[in-house]
N, C-alpha and C positions, 0 to 999 in steps of 0.2 A: 610241326604240327602238334600243339600241346594241348589239346581239348581231350577232356576225359568224358566216359560215359558214363557218368553220372550227369553231365550239362547234355549230351544230348539225350537222353532218355526223357528231362526234363524238359529239351524244347520239342521233342516229340508231340510229349503229352499235352505240355502250351497249344501246339500248333492243332493236333488235335481237337481240344479243347473247343479251337475257335470256327476249326470245318462245320464240328454239329453245330455249334451256335447257332450259325450265319446259315446254315440248312435247314435249322426250322423257321425262320423265317422264310427263306426260299418255298418251305411247306405250304406254310400259309399264305404266300403272293397270290398266285392265283383267285381265292374269294376275295382277299382284299383290291385286288385290280379290277373283278368286274365287280364291285362295292356290295356282295354278299354279305360281306363283313366290315364294322370298321377297323381304322388300327387299334384302337383301345378294342375292343371285343378282340378283337386276334391276338393278341397280344393276353390276353384274358383266358382266353379258351386253352391256350398252350401251358398256361398255370393252375389251370383246371386241370388238364389230364397228366402236369409234369408233379404237382406238389404235391399229393399225396403217394406218388409213388413214389417220389425223392422221401419225402417224412418220412414212411412207411421202410424203406432200405437204413437210412438212418435208425430209425429206431432199433430194427433186427440186428444190423451191426455196429451198436452205439458201442457196447463195451470191447469190443477187437480193434475200436478204433481211437481208444482212448481218448476222446478230446476232451476237454476241457468242459466245464457245466458256463451258462453265460455268466453267472453273477463273479463264479473262479476264473475269469479271464484276467489276462496278464498280459497286456498293450504295453508297446512303448509308451511310455507318456514323463520320461522323463524332463524332456523341455517343459511340460505342463509343471510338472511336480517341481521345476527350478520356479516359475511366473506365479507359482499360487503360493509358495514359502517366501518368497521373498514377499506379497502381499499381505500374508496371512505376521511377518515381521513388521513391515512398517503397519498397519492396523493394531499395534498390541498399545501404543497410547488411547486408542480409544476403546473404550471394552464394546461398546456395545456392538460397534462394525465387527471388532475380532470374534466377537463368540456368534454375529450373521456369518461371518466368514468363514469361520473353523468350522459350524455346521453345514455352510455351503460343499467345504472341501472334503467333509466325510461324506456325505452323500453321495461326491463326486468318488469317490473312491469306493465307493459301494456301487456304483451302478454306472461306472465308468466304461462296460462295456457296450451300454448305450450310443458313446461318442465315438466307437471304434467301428460297428456296425453299419451306424446311420449313414457315412457318407456310400458305403457299397449300395444298402440299400437301396436309396436314390438314385446310383446311376444305374444302380443293374435294370431295373424296374423302367426307368427314365432311357438308358439305352434299347433297351427292349421294343417300348414304344415305338421309339423314334426308327427303328429299323424297319417295323412294319409301314411305318410310316412313308421312307421314303423312298423304299424299294419300291412304290407305286408310280414314282416321279421320276426316277432315274434307274437308268440300267443298273442290275443288280451289282457286277464287279465296280463301276465308278462309285455309286454312293459305300460301299464296302471301301475303298481305297479311301474316301476323304475322313471315315472316320477312325479312320487309323493311324493321321498324322497328328493326334493329341498321342494318342503314347508315343508313337514316334518320338514327338517334341519334348515329352517326358524324360525319355531315355536318353536323349541329348544334352536335356539342361541335369540330370545325373551326371553323366558320365566329366559335362564343364564345373560341375561344383566339387567331384574329387580330380579336377584336377588330371582326368584321364583325354589327353587331347591326340589319343591316337586311333589304332581302332577302336575301342568306346564307341569314339566321336563320330569317326569317319562310315563308317557300317550304320549305324544308325540314317545315315543321312543319306546314303547309297540307297535306302530304303524306303527314303522318305520321294527322292528321284523317282526311282519303280511306281510308287504310289500315285504319283502328278502324272505319271505316262499313260496308265490308267484311267484317268479321267479322259473325256470325248472332247477334247480342246477346238477350237474352230463350231463345233456343232451346237444347235439352238440347247441352252441345257435350263431345266426348270430349277428358278431360280427360290421357288419354295420348297423343294425338293433338297438344293443344297443348302440351305440354312439351316432344314433337318439336322442332313448327313453331318454339317458341322458342330451343333450341339450335341450330336453322336459321339464327334470327337470330342468331346470334354466330358460327354459323362464316362469314353470308352478309358479315356488319360485317371481318372477320378477313381473305376472300378478296379485298373492294374496295381491300382495304388493302394485303392482299400481291401482287397484283396489280401495283399501280400503284409498291409496290418492286421487283418483278423487270420492270416497263416501264423504270424509271430505272436497271437495271444490265443491262440489252439481252438478258435471259433470258427476257422473257413466252413469246414460243414455245416453247424448250427445256423452259422449267418448267411450264409449262399437258402438255406430251408426258409430260413424267417424271412427271408427275403420273397423269395417266391409267396411263400402265404401271404405278405403284407401287399402285395402285386395282385392277387386274384380278389383278397377281400377290399381293396381299393376301387376293382374294375368290375366286381361281380356284380352291382347293377346295371352294366352295360349288355350283361349277359338276358337281359330280361326281355330286350327288344331283336333277340338272334333269331331268324327264321333256321330251326336243326335239322339239317337233312343230314343223309347218309356220309355224302362228302365232306362236312362239316366236320363230323365226327372223324370219322379216318383220318383226314389232315389233324384235328387236334391233338389226336392219339398219339399219331406217329410225330407229331412234333413237340408234342409232351415228352415223349420218350427221345427225342434225342435231346432236347434241352437237361435234361436230366444227364443223359451220358456226358455230356459236353462238360456239365459242372465238375462231375466227377474226374473228368479229366484235367480239368483246370487245378480242381484238389491236391489231384497225385503233383503236380508241375510245383505248384505252389507251396505244399505242404512238407510230404513227405522226402522229395527228392530236391526244397530248399532254390528253387529256381530263382536267380536275382534279378529285383526287379527293374532294373535297368535294362538285363536282358530279354526280360518279362516284355517290357516296353518295345524293343528293338521286333524282335521275333512277331509281334500282332502285325506287322504288315501282311504275314502268308497266310491269313485268314484271309484275304478279297484274292491277294493273288491265287490260293489252292481253290476257294468257293466258284473261281471263273469257272470251272470246270463244272459247277455244280448248277449255275449258270444255265451250260449252254445243255447239260442235259436235264434239268430239272422245270427250266420257264422255256428253253431254246432261242438262249438271249446270245449272239454269235459275239467270237472275240474278232478285233482287227487287229493288223499285224503291230502298230505299235502300242498296245493294249498287252501282247506278246511279247515285248520288248522289253514292256514293265514290269511282265508275270517274273520272266527272267531272272528280269534286275533284281528283284528282290527276293528270289530263292537263291540267287550266286551270295547277295548277301548274306542271308541267316547261315547260309552252311558256314559261311567263315567264319562267321557270330560263334557257332556255336564248335567251330572247329580250332579258333585261333585264339578264345579268349576265354579257355574255361582249363589253366593250369590248376595243379593241385592245392598251390599256394592262392589262389583266389578262389579254389572251392574251401578251402578252412575257412578263409574270411570274411566269403559270404555265410557262410555256415552260422560261423560266429554271430557275426552280425546283424542276419539278416538282412544286409545293403539297408541300412538304416544309420 
């Protein structure tokens, strides 16, 4: 056992964030399944209660958190800088083109935080919206299991790219098998729901990668808050058609609070605790595994024997991931380069 406390704590924070985020979906699901609100409205209601709280907490603690301003973000742009520098050298013989490119490079350096936040923003809002949609068409655990295949595939791709063919590649594969076991094969499955969950898998992978990029740039908290506010503004017109009841308000407030808590745990895992992007992708399978209990308690959706085997497979793989791949040398390497 070569694991270390930093990796166990980071893994626990990431898994906790996944549980809170998916519980948010479960809290709003009774409203969407009864057609009291649409998926877009459920997502926007969550942001309506969550975004102001998140922004207020961020403003109150901004000095202690010591995050960069958005304009002062320092994203990892080495590859992009090399490409732009090459284009600039190639255009030196053509003065008009060189001047135009120089202006574009100057603006890109000043506003490069936009390209850092934008992938996370789009994937964050899309993942939440798709979750509210497919959860009305698929069993809660099955829909969540499908979405985790995206981050798991990303973790395996990173391990393969870095020539890590042992446990770093095997354990995510083990999690993928567990997630596959949680899908009710042989039963009639809603095709539209599966398609939405697969799109959610892509969004989830981009969100894990984008969150790590924002953590590296020192703007993870601000970027997440901006994503919540953007989601609220984009969906605000749909709130005009909501029939507001006490249940809608209560569920929206609970979902918003859970969303803020989940975002805070994700930040703790990826920023102060430096959870490697590869491991974050592999650990994403814990979300559906543990929130199957949420589906049972909150939604009354039972868990079959094969699904329980899948859950056990995921949890064992995650335990091994946190216990066997966290040596002190790996910690130093991952912290130094943020897994880029």
